[in-house]
KEDREN-906091 format. One line per field, with one value per atom (N, C-alpha, C): atom name; x, y, z; residue in one letter; residue number from 1. Coordinates in nm, 2 decimals, padded with zeros to 4 digits. Example, Ala and Ser with C-alpha at 12.3 -4.5 7.8 and 13.67 -1.06 7.14 Angstrom:
BEGIN
atome: N,CA,C,N,CA,C .
u: 01.32,01.23,01.32,01.28,01.37,01.29 .
v: -00.57,-00.45,-00.33,-00.22,-00.11,00.00 .
w: 00.78,00.78,00.78,00.71,00.71,00.79 .
residu: A,A,A,S,S,S .
num: 1,1,1,2,2,2 .
! end
This chain:
BEGIN
atome: N,CA,C,N,CA,C,N,CA,C,N,CA,C,N,CA,C,N,CA,C,N,CA,C,N,CA,C,N,CA,C,N,CA,C,N,CA,C,N,CA,C,N,CA,C,N,CA,C,N,CA,C,N,CA,C,N,CA,C,N,CA,C,N,CA,C,N,CA,C,N,CA,C,N,CA,C,N,CA,C,N,CA,C,N,CA,C,N,CA,C,N,CA,C,N,CA,C,N,CA,C,N,CA,C,N,CA,C,N,CA,C,N,CA,C,N,CA,C,N,CA,C,N,CA,C,N,CA,C,N,CA,C,N,CA,C,N,CA,C,N,CA,C,N,CA,C,N,CA,C,N,CA,C,N,CA,C,N,CA,C,N,CA,C,N,CA,C,N,CA,C,N,CA,C,N,CA,C,N,CA,C,N,CA,C,N,CA,C,N,CA,C,N,CA,C,N,CA,C,N,CA,C,N,CA,C,N,CA,C,N,CA,C,N,CA,C,N,CA,C,N,CA,C,N,CA,C,N,CA,C,N,CA,C,N,CA,C,N,CA,C,N,CA,C,N,CA,C,N,CA,C,N,CA,C,N,CA,C,N,CA,C,N,CA,C,N,CA,C,N,CA,C,N,CA,C,N,CA,C,N,CA,C,N,CA,C,N,CA,C,N,CA,C,N,CA,C,N,CA,C,N,CA,C,N,CA,C,N,CA,C,N,CA,C,N,CA,C,N,CA,C,N,CA,C,N,CA,C,N,CA,C,N,CA,C,N,CA,C,N,CA,C,N,CA,C,N,CA,C,N,CA,C,N,CA,C,N,CA,C,N,CA,C,N,CA,C,N,CA,C,N,CA,C,N,CA,C,N,CA,C,N,CA,C,N,CA,C,N,CA,C,N,CA,C,N,CA,C,N,CA,C,N,CA,C,N,CA,C,N,CA,C,N,CA,C,N,CA,C,N,CA,C,N,CA,C,N,CA,C,N,CA,C,N,CA,C,N,CA,C,N,CA,C,N,CA,C,N,CA,C,N,CA,C,N,CA,C,N,CA,C,N,CA,C,N,CA,C,N,CA,C,N,CA,C,N,CA,C,N,CA,C,N,CA,C,N,CA,C,N,CA,C,N,CA,C,N,CA,C,N,CA,C,N,CA,C,N,CA,C,N,CA,C,N,CA,C,N,CA,C,N,CA,C,N,CA,C,N,CA,C,N,CA,C,N,CA,C,N,CA,C,N,CA,C,N,CA,C,N,CA,C,N,CA,C,N,CA,C,N,CA,C,N,CA,C,N,CA,C,N,CA,C,N,CA,C,N,CA,C,N,CA,C,N,CA,C,N,CA,C,N,CA,C,N,CA,C,N,CA,C,N,CA,C,N,CA,C,N,CA,C,N,CA,C,N,CA,C,N,CA,C,N,CA,C,N,CA,C,N,CA,C,N,CA,C,N,CA,C,N,CA,C,N,CA,C,N,CA,C,N,CA,C,N,CA,C,N,CA,C,N,CA,C,N,CA,C .
u: 00.11,-00.02,00.09,00.06,00.13,00.14,00.19,00.20,00.21,00.15,00.11,00.17,00.24,00.32,00.27,00.20,00.23,00.36,00.39,00.48,00.39,00.35,00.29,00.32,00.26,00.32,00.21,00.11,00.03,00.18,00.25,00.36,00.42,00.43,00.50,00.64,00.72,00.88,00.96,00.89,00.96,01.06,01.05,01.10,01.04,00.91,00.85,00.83,00.89,00.93,01.04,01.14,01.26,01.27,01.17,01.20,01.12,01.01,00.95,01.02,01.09,01.20,01.31,01.37,01.49,01.43,01.31,01.25,01.22,01.15,01.13,01.27,01.38,01.53,01.54,01.53,01.59,01.52,01.39,01.29,01.34,01.39,01.37,01.55,01.64,01.73,01.72,01.65,01.63,01.55,01.54,01.49,01.29,01.27,01.11,01.06,00.91,00.86,00.80,00.86,00.80,00.73,00.60,00.53,00.53,00.56,00.58,00.49,00.38,00.23,00.24,00.23,00.27,00.13,00.08,-00.07,-00.05,00.07,00.09,00.08,00.01,-00.03,00.11,00.18,00.32,00.39,00.36,00.45,00.58,00.63,00.77,00.84,00.75,00.78,00.80,00.71,00.68,00.81,00.82,00.97,01.05,01.09,01.18,01.20,01.10,01.09,01.14,01.11,01.17,01.32,01.34,01.52,01.57,01.55,01.58,01.60,01.48,01.46,01.56,01.54,01.66,01.81,01.83,01.95,01.99,01.89,01.93,01.94,01.82,01.85,01.73,01.75,01.63,01.59,01.47,01.44,01.43,01.43,01.42,01.28,01.22,01.08,00.99,00.86,00.76,00.68,00.73,00.62,00.54,00.43,00.28,00.22,00.09,00.00,-00.11,-00.11,-00.20,-00.16,-00.24,-00.20,-00.23,-00.11,-00.10,-00.07,-00.14,-00.16,00.01,00.04,00.12,00.29,00.26,00.38,00.38,00.51,00.53,00.49,00.55,00.55,00.49,00.42,00.38,00.36,00.47,00.50,00.39,00.34,00.21,00.28,00.35,00.38,00.26,00.23,00.11,00.12,00.03,00.05,00.06,00.10,00.07,-00.07,-00.12,-00.22,-00.27,-00.36,-00.42,-00.53,-00.49,-00.63,-00.69,-00.80,-00.89,-00.84,-00.82,-00.84,-00.66,-00.60,-00.49,-00.50,-00.65,-00.65,-00.60,-00.49,-00.45,-00.36,-00.32,-00.19,-00.21,-00.13,-00.11,-00.01,00.10,00.21,00.20,00.25,00.28,00.40,00.47,00.63,00.58,00.61,00.60,00.73,00.77,00.91,00.86,00.97,00.97,01.13,01.10,01.22,01.22,01.36,01.36,01.35,01.29,01.26,01.10,01.12,00.97,00.84,00.81,00.70,00.69,00.78,00.75,00.73,00.82,00.76,00.66,00.64,00.47,00.35,00.37,00.29,00.32,00.41,00.47,00.38,00.39,00.34,00.19,00.12,-00.02,-00.05,00.02,00.01,00.05,00.12,00.15,00.00,-00.01,-00.15,-00.25,-00.26,-00.39,-00.37,-00.25,-00.25,-00.23,-00.21,-00.21,-00.38,-00.46,-00.59,-00.63,-00.59,-00.67,-00.62,-00.57,-00.51,-00.40,-00.32,-00.20,-00.07,00.02,00.14,00.25,00.27,00.34,00.53,00.61,00.74,00.78,00.80,00.89,01.00,01.03,01.13,01.21,01.30,01.37,01.47,01.45,01.47,01.59,01.68,01.78,01.81,01.88,01.93,02.09,02.08,02.22,02.27,02.33,02.32,02.45,02.49,02.59,02.47,02.32,02.23,02.17,02.20,02.14,01.95,01.89,01.75,01.73,01.82,01.78,01.83,01.93,01.97,01.87,01.81,01.74,01.60,01.54,01.46,01.47,01.60,01.67,01.57,01.63,01.60,01.48,01.35,01.23,01.17,01.29,01.29,01.31,01.36,01.41,01.35,01.19,01.15,01.12,01.23,01.22,01.34,01.34,01.45,01.56,01.64,01.75,01.78,01.76,01.82,01.91,02.04,02.12,02.10,02.15,02.11,02.23,02.21,02.32,02.28,02.40,02.33,02.30,02.39,02.38,02.24,02.15,02.00,01.96,01.97,01.94,02.00,02.17,02.21,02.16,02.15,02.08,01.98,01.87,01.74,01.76,01.84,01.88,01.98,02.00,02.06,02.01,01.86,01.79,01.82,01.86,01.89,01.88,01.85,01.89,02.02,02.01,02.13,02.15,02.04,02.10,02.11,02.11,02.14,02.27,02.31,02.42,02.56,02.65,02.80,02.91,03.00,03.13,03.09,02.99,02.94,02.98,03.05,03.07,02.96,03.02,02.91,02.81,02.81,02.73,02.69,02.77,02.78,02.69,02.70,02.65,02.49,02.48,02.33,02.30,02.34,02.27,02.26,02.32,02.31,02.20,02.17,02.04,01.92,01.91,01.80,01.75,01.89,01.83,01.80,01.85,01.77,01.59,01.60,01.45,01.38,01.41,01.38,01.34,01.43,01.41,01.32,01.30,01.18,01.07,01.03,00.91,00.89,01.00,00.98,00.94,00.98,00.91,01.01,01.12,01.25,01.37,01.40,01.49,01.43,01.51,01.50,01.61 .
v: -00.12,00.00,00.13,00.21,00.36,00.43,00.50,00.58,00.75,00.82,00.97,01.05,01.13,01.20,01.39,01.43,01.57,01.66,01.78,01.87,02.01,02.06,02.18,02.25,02.40,02.47,02.59,02.66,02.76,02.89,02.88,03.01,02.98,03.06,03.03,03.11,03.06,03.10,03.01,02.89,02.83,02.72,02.65,02.57,02.46,02.47,02.33,02.28,02.35,02.32,02.23,02.31,02.24,02.11,02.07,01.94,01.85,01.88,01.80,01.75,01.85,01.79,01.71,01.73,01.65,01.52,01.50,01.36,01.30,01.35,01.27,01.24,01.32,01.23,01.16,01.19,01.05,00.92,00.93,00.83,00.77,00.80,00.77,00.71,00.78,00.72,00.57,00.55,00.38,00.32,00.36,00.30,00.28,00.34,00.39,00.46,00.43,00.51,00.60,00.72,00.87,00.98,00.99,01.12,01.23,01.33,01.44,01.55,01.58,01.62,01.79,01.90,01.99,02.08,02.10,02.18,02.32,02.35,02.54,02.59,02.68,02.78,02.81,02.83,02.93,02.79,02.66,02.62,02.53,02.56,02.56,02.43,02.29,02.15,02.15,02.22,02.23,02.25,02.39,02.50,02.41,02.34,02.28,02.15,02.09,02.00,02.06,02.17,02.26,02.29,02.35,02.35,02.21,02.10,02.00,01.95,01.97,01.92,02.02,02.16,02.23,02.22,02.12,02.10,01.96,01.91,01.78,01.67,01.67,01.57,01.54,01.36,01.28,01.27,01.33,01.33,01.20,01.16,00.98,01.02,01.11,01.11,01.20,01.17,01.25,01.39,01.50,01.61,01.65,01.66,01.71,01.76,01.78,01.88,01.75,01.64,01.58,01.41,01.36,01.22,01.10,01.05,00.97,00.84,00.71,00.59,00.54,00.38,00.33,00.38,00.45,00.52,00.44,00.42,00.40,00.48,00.61,00.70,00.87,00.90,01.02,01.16,01.22,01.36,01.45,01.51,01.67,01.76,01.84,02.00,02.06,02.12,02.18,02.35,02.46,02.58,02.62,02.73,02.81,02.78,02.76,02.78,02.62,02.62,02.51,02.47,02.39,02.32,02.19,02.17,02.08,01.92,01.94,01.74,01.75,01.64,01.60,01.51,01.46,01.33,01.22,01.14,00.99,01.01,01.16,01.15,01.15,01.05,01.00,01.06,01.16,01.17,01.32,01.44,01.59,01.62,01.64,01.69,01.87,01.94,02.08,02.14,02.22,02.29,02.44,02.50,02.60,02.71,02.80,02.89,02.90,02.97,02.95,03.12,03.18,03.31,03.32,03.39,03.42,03.40,03.48,03.49,03.35,03.32,03.17,03.05,03.08,02.94,02.95,03.06,03.08,02.98,03.07,03.03,02.86,02.80,02.63,02.58,02.62,02.54,02.55,02.67,02.65,02.56,02.55,02.45,02.27,02.30,02.14,02.10,02.15,02.16,02.14,02.20,02.18,02.03,01.98,01.90,01.77,01.76,01.63,01.66,01.78,01.73,01.67,01.65,01.63,01.45,01.42,01.30,01.22,01.34,01.32,01.29,01.21,01.19,01.31,01.36,01.52,01.53,01.58,01.55,01.71,01.75,01.94,01.91,02.03,02.03,02.18,02.21,02.31,02.37,02.47,02.50,02.58,02.57,02.70,02.71,02.64,02.64,02.74,02.85,02.88,02.89,02.81,02.82,02.91,02.98,03.13,03.23,03.21,03.28,03.26,03.37,03.30,03.30,03.39,03.33,03.19,03.16,03.01,02.92,02.95,02.84,02.83,02.94,02.92,02.86,02.88,02.84,02.67,02.62,02.50,02.42,02.47,02.39,02.31,02.40,02.35,02.25,02.21,02.14,02.00,01.97,01.82,01.69,01.75,01.59,01.63,01.72,01.77,01.71,01.74,01.72,01.85,01.85,02.00,02.01,02.10,02.11,02.27,02.24,02.35,02.42,02.56,02.69,02.65,02.62,02.55,02.62,02.71,02.74,02.62,02.52,02.40,02.34,02.38,02.33,02.42,02.52,02.63,02.62,02.58,02.58,02.42,02.38,02.20,02.24,02.32,02.36,02.44,02.55,02.61,02.52,02.42,02.30,02.18,02.17,02.07,01.94,01.97,01.88,01.84,01.76,01.75,01.68,01.69,01.64,01.49,01.40,01.28,01.25,01.35,01.31,01.39,01.49,01.61,01.52,01.57,01.53,01.65,01.60,01.71,01.82,01.84,01.99,01.98,02.14,02.18,02.12,02.03,02.01,01.94,01.86,01.76,01.65,01.60,01.48,01.53,01.66,01.65,01.69,01.74,01.78,01.63,01.54,01.40,01.35,01.39,01.29,01.37,01.52,01.56,01.49,01.50,01.48,01.30,01.26,01.08,01.12,01.18,01.17,01.20,01.31,01.35,01.24,01.16,01.05,00.96,00.91,00.83,00.84,00.99,01.05,00.99,01.05,01.02,00.85,00.78,00.64,00.57,00.67,00.63,00.56,00.61,00.57,00.66,00.71,00.85,00.94,01.06,01.18,01.26 .
w: 00.02,00.00,00.04,-00.08,-00.11,00.05,00.09,00.20,00.14,00.19,00.18,00.26,00.26,00.37,00.29,00.39,00.39,00.43,00.36,00.43,00.40,00.55,00.56,00.65,00.67,00.76,00.76,00.86,00.88,00.77,00.82,00.76,00.67,00.58,00.44,00.45,00.35,00.37,00.46,00.50,00.59,00.56,00.41,00.36,00.33,00.32,00.26,00.17,00.02,-00.07,-00.06,-00.02,-00.03,00.08,00.20,00.26,00.14,00.08,00.02,-00.11,-00.17,-00.27,-00.20,-00.12,-00.06,00.00,00.04,00.08,-00.04,-00.11,-00.29,-00.34,-00.31,-00.36,-00.28,-00.14,-00.03,-00.08,-00.09,-00.09,-00.24,-00.33,-00.44,-00.46,-00.41,-00.38,-00.30,-00.28,-00.15,-00.27,-00.38,-00.48,-00.47,-00.38,-00.41,-00.53,-00.58,-00.68,-00.60,-00.64,-00.58,-00.67,-00.59,-00.69,-00.60,-00.62,-00.58,-00.58,-00.52,-00.59,-00.51,-00.61,-00.56,-00.55,-00.46,-00.43,-00.38,-00.41,-00.39,-00.52,-00.51,-00.62,-00.70,-00.64,-00.64,-00.76,-00.74,-00.82,-00.83,-00.69,-00.71,-00.70,-00.69,-00.74,-00.90,-00.94,-01.09,-01.14,-01.08,-01.16,-01.15,-01.04,-01.01,-01.12,-01.12,-01.28,-01.37,-01.40,-01.53,-01.54,-01.40,-01.38,-01.43,-01.37,-01.42,-01.59,-01.66,-01.74,-01.85,-01.81,-01.87,-01.87,-01.74,-01.72,-01.81,-01.88,-01.90,-01.78,-01.67,-01.56,-01.53,-01.57,-01.53,-01.36,-01.32,-01.20,-01.17,-01.02,-01.00,-00.95,-00.94,-00.90,-00.98,-00.95,-01.07,-00.99,-01.06,-00.96,-01.07,-00.99,-01.04,-00.97,-01.00,-00.92,-00.90,-00.96,-00.93,-00.87,-00.78,-00.72,-00.86,-00.88,-01.01,-00.93,-00.99,-00.97,-00.98,-00.93,-00.95,-00.86,-00.74,-00.70,-00.52,-00.49,-00.34,-00.25,-00.27,-00.20,-00.25,-00.19,-00.23,-00.13,-00.17,-00.12,-00.14,-00.06,-00.10,-00.05,-00.11,-00.07,-00.10,00.07,00.08,00.10,00.04,00.04,00.21,00.24,00.40,00.43,00.53,00.59,00.72,00.75,00.84,00.78,00.68,00.61,00.72,00.68,00.79,00.74,00.57,00.56,00.47,00.51,00.40,00.34,00.31,00.19,00.27,00.19,00.25,00.33,00.38,00.44,00.57,00.66,00.81,00.87,00.80,00.86,00.80,00.90,00.82,00.88,00.75,00.83,00.82,00.95,00.98,01.01,00.90,00.94,00.97,01.06,01.10,01.07,01.08,01.14,01.30,01.30,01.45,01.51,01.48,01.51,01.61,01.68,01.78,01.70,01.57,01.50,01.46,01.37,01.30,01.39,01.50,01.61,01.66,01.71,01.76,01.69,01.55,01.47,01.46,01.42,01.44,01.56,01.64,01.79,01.75,01.69,01.66,01.57,01.46,01.37,01.39,01.51,01.54,01.60,01.70,01.76,01.70,01.59,01.48,01.39,01.37,01.32,01.39,01.52,01.60,01.66,01.66,01.66,01.54,01.41,01.30,01.33,01.41,01.43,01.33,01.31,01.21,01.28,01.24,01.30,01.28,01.34,01.33,01.32,01.24,01.25,01.27,01.33,01.32,01.30,01.25,01.13,01.18,01.24,01.24,01.12,01.07,00.94,00.94,00.84,00.81,00.99,01.05,01.16,01.20,01.28,01.32,01.45,01.47,01.63,01.68,01.63,01.60,01.68,01.64,01.69,01.81,01.88,02.07,02.06,01.97,01.95,01.91,01.81,01.77,01.88,01.91,02.03,02.10,02.18,02.31,02.23,02.10,02.05,02.05,02.00,01.98,02.08,02.24,02.32,02.35,02.29,02.31,02.18,02.14,01.98,01.98,02.12,02.12,02.02,02.03,01.92,01.78,01.75,01.61,01.52,01.43,01.32,01.30,01.27,01.26,01.14,01.04,00.90,00.92,00.93,00.93,00.80,00.86,00.73,00.64,00.51,00.41,00.28,00.20,00.06,-00.02,00.04,-00.06,-00.11,-00.03,-00.04,-00.17,-00.16,-00.29,-00.38,-00.37,-00.51,-00.56,-00.53,-00.57,-00.63,-00.58,-00.67,-00.78,-00.78,-00.90,-01.02,-00.98,-01.08,-01.08,-01.04,-01.05,-00.98,-00.88,-00.78,-00.68,-00.63,-00.47,-00.40,-00.29,-00.21,-00.26,-00.27,-00.30,-00.42,-00.51,-00.65,-00.67,-00.59,-00.59,-00.58,-00.65,-00.63,-00.63,-00.56,-00.55,-00.53,-00.40,-00.35,-00.21,-00.18,-00.02,00.04,00.17,00.27,00.21,00.09,00.06,00.17,00.21,00.30,00.45,00.47,00.58,00.57,00.46,00.43,00.38,00.35,00.31,00.43,00.53,00.70,00.75,00.69,00.78,00.68,00.58,00.48,00.54,00.56,00.58,00.71,00.83,00.94,00.96,00.88,00.82,00.78,00.66,00.59,00.72,00.78,00.88,01.00,01.02,01.12,01.06,00.90,00.86,00.85,00.83,00.84,00.99,01.08,01.20,01.28,01.24,01.35,01.35,01.45,01.51,01.46,01.51,01.46,01.40 .
residu: M,M,M,A,A,A,R,R,R,H,H,H,I,I,I,A,A,A,V,V,V,A,A,A,S,S,S,P,P,P,K,K,K,G,G,G,G,G,G,V,V,V,G,G,G,K,K,K,T,T,T,M,M,M,I,I,I,A,A,A,L,L,L,Q,Q,Q,L,L,L,A,A,A,G,G,G,A,A,A,F,F,F,A,A,A,A,A,A,R,R,R,G,G,G,E,E,E,R,R,R,V,V,V,C,C,C,L,L,L,V,V,V,D,D,D,H,H,H,D,D,D,P,P,P,Q,Q,Q,G,G,G,S,S,S,C,C,C,L,L,L,I,I,I,F,F,F,G,G,G,K,K,K,V,V,V,A,A,A,A,A,A,N,N,N,A,A,A,N,N,N,I,I,I,E,E,E,L,L,L,P,P,P,F,F,F,V,V,V,P,P,P,T,T,T,T,T,T,A,A,A,T,T,T,V,V,V,R,R,R,G,G,G,F,F,F,D,D,D,T,T,T,Y,Y,Y,I,I,I,H,H,H,D,D,D,Y,Y,Y,P,P,P,P,P,P,G,G,G,L,L,L,A,A,A,D,D,D,T,T,T,F,F,F,G,G,G,L,L,L,C,C,C,R,R,R,T,T,T,V,V,V,V,V,V,V,V,V,P,P,P,T,T,T,L,L,L,L,L,L,D,D,D,A,A,A,A,A,A,S,S,S,Y,Y,Y,L,L,L,V,V,V,H,H,H,K,K,K,R,R,R,G,G,G,L,L,L,R,R,R,H,H,H,F,F,F,Q,Q,Q,E,E,E,L,L,L,G,G,G,L,L,L,R,R,R,V,V,V,I,I,I,P,P,P,V,V,V,A,A,A,Q,Q,Q,R,R,R,V,V,V,R,R,R,T,T,T,D,D,D,R,R,R,K,K,K,E,E,E,Q,Q,Q,R,R,R,D,D,D,L,L,L,L,L,L,K,K,K,H,H,H,F,F,F,E,E,E,D,D,D,G,G,G,V,V,V,V,V,V,L,L,L,R,R,R,D,D,D,R,R,R,A,A,A,L,L,L,Y,Y,Y,A,A,A,N,N,N,C,C,C,Y,Y,Y,G,G,G,K,K,K,G,G,G,L,L,L,T,T,T,V,V,V,A,A,A,S,S,S,A,A,A,R,R,R,G,G,G,M,M,M,P,P,P,Y,Y,Y,L,L,L,G,G,G,L,L,L,A,A,A,Q,Q,Q,S,S,S,E,E,E,I,I,I,E,E,E,R,R,R,L,L,L,A,A,A,Q,Q,Q,A,A,A,V,V,V,D,D,D,G,G,G,G,G,G,G,G,G,K,K,K .
num: 1,1,1,2,2,2,3,3,3,4,4,4,5,5,5,6,6,6,7,7,7,8,8,8,9,9,9,10,10,10,11,11,11,12,12,12,13,13,13,14,14,14,15,15,15,16,16,16,17,17,17,18,18,18,19,19,19,20,20,20,21,21,21,22,22,22,23,23,23,24,24,24,25,25,25,26,26,26,27,27,27,28,28,28,29,29,29,30,30,30,31,31,31,32,32,32,33,33,33,34,34,34,35,35,35,36,36,36,37,37,37,38,38,38,39,39,39,40,40,40,41,41,41,42,42,42,43,43,43,44,44,44,45,45,45,46,46,46,47,47,47,48,48,48,49,49,49,50,50,50,51,51,51,52,52,52,53,53,53,54,54,54,55,55,55,56,56,56,57,57,57,58,58,58,59,59,59,60,60,60,61,61,61,62,62,62,63,63,63,64,64,64,65,65,65,66,66,66,67,67,67,68,68,68,69,69,69,70,70,70,71,71,71,72,72,72,73,73,73,74,74,74,75,75,75,76,76,76,77,77,77,78,78,78,79,79,79,80,80,80,81,81,81,82,82,82,83,83,83,84,84,84,85,85,85,86,86,86,87,87,87,88,88,88,89,89,89,90,90,90,91,91,91,92,92,92,93,93,93,94,94,94,95,95,95,96,96,96,97,97,97,98,98,98,99,99,99,100,100,100,101,101,101,102,102,102,103,103,103,104,104,104,105,105,105,106,106,106,107,107,107,108,108,108,109,109,109,110,110,110,111,111,111,112,112,112,113,113,113,114,114,114,115,115,115,116,116,116,117,117,117,118,118,118,119,119,119,120,120,120,121,121,121,122,122,122,123,123,123,124,124,124,125,125,125,126,126,126,127,127,127,128,128,128,129,129,129,130,130,130,131,131,131,132,132,132,133,133,133,134,134,134,135,135,135,136,136,136,137,137,137,138,138,138,139,139,139,140,140,140,141,141,141,142,142,142,143,143,143,144,144,144,145,145,145,146,146,146,147,147,147,148,148,148,149,149,149,150,150,150,151,151,151,152,152,152,153,153,153,154,154,154,155,155,155,156,156,156,157,157,157,158,158,158,159,159,159,160,160,160,161,161,161,162,162,162,163,163,163,164,164,164,165,165,165,166,166,166,167,167,167,168,168,168,169,169,169,170,170,170,171,171,171,172,172,172,173,173,173,174,174,174,175,175,175,176,176,176,177,177,177,178,178,178,179,179,179,180,180,180,181,181,181,182,182,182,183,183,183,184,184,184,185,185,185,186,186,186,187,187,187,188,188,188,189,189,189,190,190,190,191,191,191 .
! end
């Protein structure tokens, strides 16, 4: 039976699409057939597909706007907001930035998703431990996954790559480890 994973947040600009793309790449690298469903009107996942096509890169997953049959894993990239339904999704990955405004909205979103009966995986995104505010908020983030602030993620997007498919880039191994920890959390083991 196929699994459906939502990537959602009540706040925009927190890295939902980046996480959706990286998860799609990580699961595809394991040999899973992955469909990346772009629900966001901005269409950033579809744009990524065009970037890859223009670079003659064949993606190991299928970005689309509809759920197409025949895949093992569906990653659903949702627009900002608090939807009341997520279709077949039973797990939701919820990214946040570690600033006060983003984190307060994030906490409200976590409660909402838990009330819907979803398994929630919080993700601290673009973390910089040289900033006191982020260090302080990180203390309250023990059950989540931490992704460091890395230009590598944006650089990969601009080349039509995920960290799973990239080669020879600075800090690639660290980024791959972060995304693998996130994929393991989605699988139900570890953080």
